[in-house]
C-alpha positions as CSV (number, residue, x, y, z in Angstrom):
1,X,-5.5,23.3,73.4
2,X,-3.6,20.6,73.2
3,X,-5.7,19.3,70.4
4,X,-5.3,22.0,68.3
5,X,-1.3,21.8,69.2
6,X,-1.3,17.9,69.1
7,X,-3.4,18.6,65.3
8,X,-0.8,21.4,64.4
9,X,2.2,19.4,64.9
10,X,0.9,16.3,63.3
11,X,-0.2,18.5,60.1
12,X,3.6,20.3,59.5
13,X,4.6,16.6,60.3
14,X,3.0,15.0,57.6
15,X,3.5,18.3,54.8
16,X,7.1,17.5,55.8
17,X,7.3,13.7,55.1
18,X,5.2,14.8,52.0
19,X,7.7,17.5,51.0
20,X,10.6,15.7,51.8
21,X,9.3,12.2,49.8
22,X,8.4,14.9,46.2
23,X,12.5,15.8,47.1
24,X,13.5,12.0,47.0
25,X,11.2,11.3,44.3
26,X,12.4,14.1,41.7
27,X,16.4,13.5,42.3
28,X,16.4,9.2,42.9
29,X,13.0,8.3,41.1
30,X,12.7,7.3,37.2
31,X,10.2,10.4,35.8
32,X,7.3,10.5,33.0
33,X,8.2,13.5,31.6
34,X,10.1,13.6,27.9
35,X,14.1,15.1,27.8
36,X,13.3,17.8,25.6
37,X,15.4,17.1,22.2
38,X,17.7,19.8,20.8
39,X,16.2,19.9,16.9
40,X,19.7,22.9,17.2
41,X,22.5,20.6,18.3
42,X,23.9,17.4,16.6
43,X,25.5,14.3,19.0
44,X,29.2,15.5,18.5
45,X,31.6,11.8,18.1
46,X,35.0,10.6,16.9
47,X,36.0,9.2,13.4
48,X,36.8,6.2,14.6
49,X,33.6,5.7,16.7
50,X,31.5,7.1,13.4
51,X,33.1,3.7,11.6
52,X,32.3,1.7,14.6
53,X,28.3,2.9,13.9
54,X,28.9,2.7,10.5
55,X,29.5,-1.1,10.8
56,X,27.2,-2.5,13.1
57,X,24.8,-0.5,12.0
58,X,25.4,-2.6,8.3
59,X,26.0,-5.7,10.7
60,X,22.7,-5.4,11.6
61,X,20.9,-4.8,8.4
62,X,23.1,-7.7,7.4
63,X,21.7,-10.0,10.1
64,X,18.2,-9.5,11.0
65,X,14.9,-8.3,10.6
66,X,13.8,-5.2,10.5
67,X,11.5,-5.8,13.8
68,X,14.2,-7.8,15.1
69,X,16.4,-4.8,15.3
70,X,15.9,-2.2,19.0
71,X,14.6,0.9,18.7
72,X,17.9,2.5,19.6
73,X,20.0,1.4,17.0
74,X,17.1,1.9,14.3
75,X,18.1,6.0,15.7
76,X,20.7,5.2,14.7
77,X,21.1,3.7,11.7
78,X,19.0,6.6,10.5
79,X,21.6,8.9,11.7
80,X,24.7,7.1,10.0
81,X,22.8,7.3,7.6
82,X,21.7,10.7,7.1
83,X,25.8,12.3,7.9
84,X,27.1,9.8,4.7
85,X,23.8,11.3,2.9
86,X,24.1,14.5,3.6
87,X,28.4,15.6,5.0
88,X,29.9,17.8,2.4
89,X,33.5,18.7,2.2
90,X,35.0,21.0,0.4
91,X,36.8,20.3,-2.2
92,X,38.4,22.7,-4.7
93,X,36.2,25.4,-7.2
94,X,34.2,25.2,-10.0
95,X,34.3,28.8,-12.6
96,X,30.9,29.0,-14.2
97,X,29.9,31.0,-16.4
98,X,26.9,33.4,-17.1
99,X,26.1,36.2,-20.3
100,X,30.2,36.0,-20.2
101,X,31.2,36.5,-17.2
102,X,32.4,33.8,-15.0
103,X,33.1,33.4,-11.4
104,X,33.8,31.6,-9.0
105,X,31.7,29.3,-6.4
106,X,33.0,26.3,-4.4
107,X,33.1,22.9,-5.4
108,X,31.6,20.1,-2.5
109,X,32.1,16.1,-2.2
110,X,30.9,13.9,0.0
111,X,33.0,13.0,3.4
112,X,31.9,9.9,3.6
113,X,31.6,7.7,0.1
114,X,33.4,4.1,-0.6
115,X,34.7,1.4,2.0
116,X,31.8,1.1,4.6
117,X,29.7,3.8,4.1
118,X,29.4,2.5,0.4
119,X,28.5,-0.7,2.1
120,X,25.7,0.7,4.7
121,X,24.3,2.4,1.5
122,X,24.0,-0.4,-1.2
123,X,22.5,-2.1,2.8
124,X,19.9,0.5,2.9
125,X,18.5,0.7,-0.6
126,X,18.5,-3.4,-1.2
127,X,16.6,-4.0,1.8
128,X,14.4,-1.1,0.5
129,X,14.4,-0.1,4.5
130,X,12.5,3.8,5.1
131,X,9.9,1.8,3.2
132,X,10.2,-2.0,5.2
133,X,10.4,0.7,8.1
134,X,8.1,2.9,7.4
135,X,5.9,-0.6,8.6
136,X,7.3,-1.2,11.4
137,X,7.1,2.2,12.8
138,X,3.3,3.3,11.1
139,X,3.2,6.7,12.8
140,X,5.5,8.9,10.1
141,X,4.6,12.1,9.3
142,X,7.2,14.3,6.5
143,X,10.0,16.1,7.3
144,X,11.5,18.6,5.7
145,X,13.2,18.4,2.2
146,X,10.4,15.1,1.2
147,X,11.9,13.3,4.2
148,X,10.3,11.0,6.6
149,X,10.0,11.6,10.7
150,X,9.2,8.4,12.3
151,X,7.0,9.9,15.9
152,X,8.1,6.8,17.9
153,X,12.0,6.8,17.0
154,X,11.4,11.1,17.5
155,X,13.4,10.9,14.4
156,X,14.1,11.8,10.7
157,X,15.1,10.4,7.6
158,X,16.1,11.5,4.1
159,X,15.2,15.1,3.2
160,X,17.1,17.1,4.9
161,X,17.0,16.1,8.0
162,X,17.9,18.5,10.2
163,X,21.0,18.7,12.6
164,X,19.5,15.9,16.2
165,X,19.4,13.9,13.6
166,X,23.3,14.0,12.2
167,X,26.3,13.5,13.4
168,X,29.1,15.9,14.3
169,X,32.4,13.2,13.3
170,X,35.2,15.5,14.7
171,X,38.5,13.6,13.5
């Protein structure tokens, strides 16, 4: 009977230690779980921060080989380019006629054009960024609107990028 009682106490102690170690590992340890990507939301940043990111992207592309640029910087470059390429603002209205009828439609222009934004676009074109990036990250898939999804980076570029691959830039 004493042995059974000692065995039960030992078993309880082992179970308690096991459960506590799992809790501590979950709280303090690193996990190998991937963070779930929310494809329906974008990262909100200020215009000042966006400008800094665009300037950094341009500088990295000018001064480094693509293979020397970190994964996170490539993600930033792609997000900046997607935002410049896709973000539009209403610039008035245009009149369209069809069979003698006239009606108005909103007219949109690029929100980010000229200056630092044009420099980044020209640099991306000059170094053939997407083509050369696909050599560094050969596991890619076609994405919406004839874009490219880089599997390792979990990021889309060009085409019709989803919200997660754009910045929401506040004033």
